[in-house]
N, C-alpha and C positions, 0 to 999 in steps of 0.2 A: 423431423417429426416431433411435435410437442408432447411432453409428458401428460398422461391423464391426471385429472385433479387430485387423485389419491395416491400418486406415485411417490410422494415424499412426505411420509407421516411426520407430523409435528412441525411442518414448514408452512409459513403463510406465503402464498403467491397471489398477488393482486390479479383479478381477472383480465386486466389489460396487458399483463406480462406473459412472456413465453419462456419455458424451460425445455430445451431440446433433449432428446434421449440419445445415448445414456448420459446421466449425470449423477453424481453423489452429492447430496446436500444434507448437512447435519440438522438435527432437531433444534427448534428455537430460532432458526433463521427466518428473516422477514424480507420478502422481495416486493418492493412497492411498484408504483405505476410505471408502465411503458418500459420495463426492463427486459432484456433478452439475455438469457444464459445459454450459450452455445454448447454443443455436445462435448462430452469427455471432460467436463470440469469437475473438480473435486473441491467442495466447499465445506468448511467445518461448521460446528455448532454455533448458534447464537450470533450469527452475522446479520448485518443490516445493509440492504441495498436501497438507495434512494431512487428518485425518479430518473428515468432515461439513462439507465446504466447498461453497458454492454460488456459481457464477460466471455472470453474464450475465442476459439475453442481450446480445450486442454489446458486451462489455467488452474493453478492450485492456490487455494486461499485457506488460511488457517482458521482457528476458532476466534470468536469475539472481535471480528474485524468490522469496521464501519466504512462503507463506501457511499459517499455523498452523491448528490445529483450530478448528472452529466459527466460521468467518468467512464472511460473505456479501458478495460484491462485485456490486452492482446495476448495471444500465444507467445510464451517466453517470459511473461511476468509471473512472479510467484510472491505471494504475501504470506509471511509467517503469522503466528497468533498476535492478536491485539493491534493490528495496523489500522491507522486512520487515514483515509484518503479524502481530502477536502473537496468541496464543490469545484467541478470543472478542471481538476488537475489532469495533466496529460502524461501519458506514457508513450514513448516511441518504440518501434520494434526493429527498424532498419536505420543504419547511419547515413545512407546516401540514397534516399528514395527517388525514383523517377516513375512517372505515370506510364511511360512507354516500356519500362523494363520490369519484369516480374522478379522479385527478390525474396520470395517466401522461404527459400532455403538459406537465407542469410539472417533470419530473425535472431537477435542477440538476447541472451538471458538477462533479466533484470530481477534481482533478488532484494526484497524489502524485508529486513529482519524484524524480529519481535518488537512490538511496542512503538515502532516508528510512526511519526506524524508527518503527513504531507499537506501543506497548506493549500488554500484555494488558488486556482490558476497557476500553480507551480508546474514546471515541466521537468520530467525525469528522462534524460537521454538514455537510450537503451545500452545494455552491456555493463551496467554498474551495479554495485551492491550498496545499499543504504544500511548502516549499522544499527544495532539494537538501540531503541529509544532515542534515535536522532530526531531532530525537529527541523523540517524544511519550511522556511517562511513562505507566506503567500507571495506568489509571483516569481519566486526564485527559479533559476534554470540550472539544474544539476548536470554537470558534464564530467564528473569524476566519482570515484568511490568515496563514500562518506563514512567517517569513523563513528563508532558507537557514541551516543550522548552528544554529538556535535549539533550546534545551532548554526544552520546554514541560511544565508540570505544573499540576494543580489543576482546580477546577470553578468557573467556567470556566477553561480553561487560560490561563496567562500565561507569558511568558518569564522563566525563573529563572536563565539562564546561556547559555553557548555550548558546543557540542560540535564536535570535529574530524570530518573525513571518516572517521576510524577509529572513531568512536563514543565517544571519550574526552572527559570534561568538561574544559574549558579553565580554567586559573587566570587570574589577573590579567595574567600575561605573554603569554597567548594563544598558547602553544606546546603542541602535542600531546605529552603525556607518553609516548605509544607510538612515534610516528614522528619527533618533533622538528620537524615542519612548523610554520611560523609563520603566524599569522593577524593581521588588523588590523580594528578597528572603523572603519566609515565615518561620515561626518558625518550620515547619515540613519539611524543606529542599525541598521546591517547589519554582517555579518561577511563578510570575503573572505579567501581564502588568498593568501599571498605566494608569489612564484615561488621555486622551489628545492626 
């Protein structure tokens, strides 16, 4: 059953879209053309859903997320605050799907941490975590956990560098060219921001 027009105060829902009951949607969120939010979803404030998006059921999405056109977020996917999902990026939910075998009890959790960016047409294989502020290049296929601030590209995706929280590629000095913030590599091949 779809929500009545006034069920979500402060939320814009285009007349061509459906939001099933019950759902929680934060104020300032915009849901554009031909989008379907299935029941039991929990969506934060100030999110944007492009055309032809499907969410749910029971998907959690943080605040300030941007979901571009033609994206499906299935049960098991969770987005923290500030995640960007580029047009037509793909999330799987089962590792070995078969049309003739129902595997809804095998959905694997996929966690996308704060500030991550997923480029257009990238594929995120289920059961993995994408670290804070990582950047998945367009068309990449992610088949493993991704560390924070990693720049991932290719099929299968591999780390080709680091990016800052501002989304800028870091050079060998590990200083963000936009903000001037300094980062450092750790002994376990991770990146962390320095104070200041």
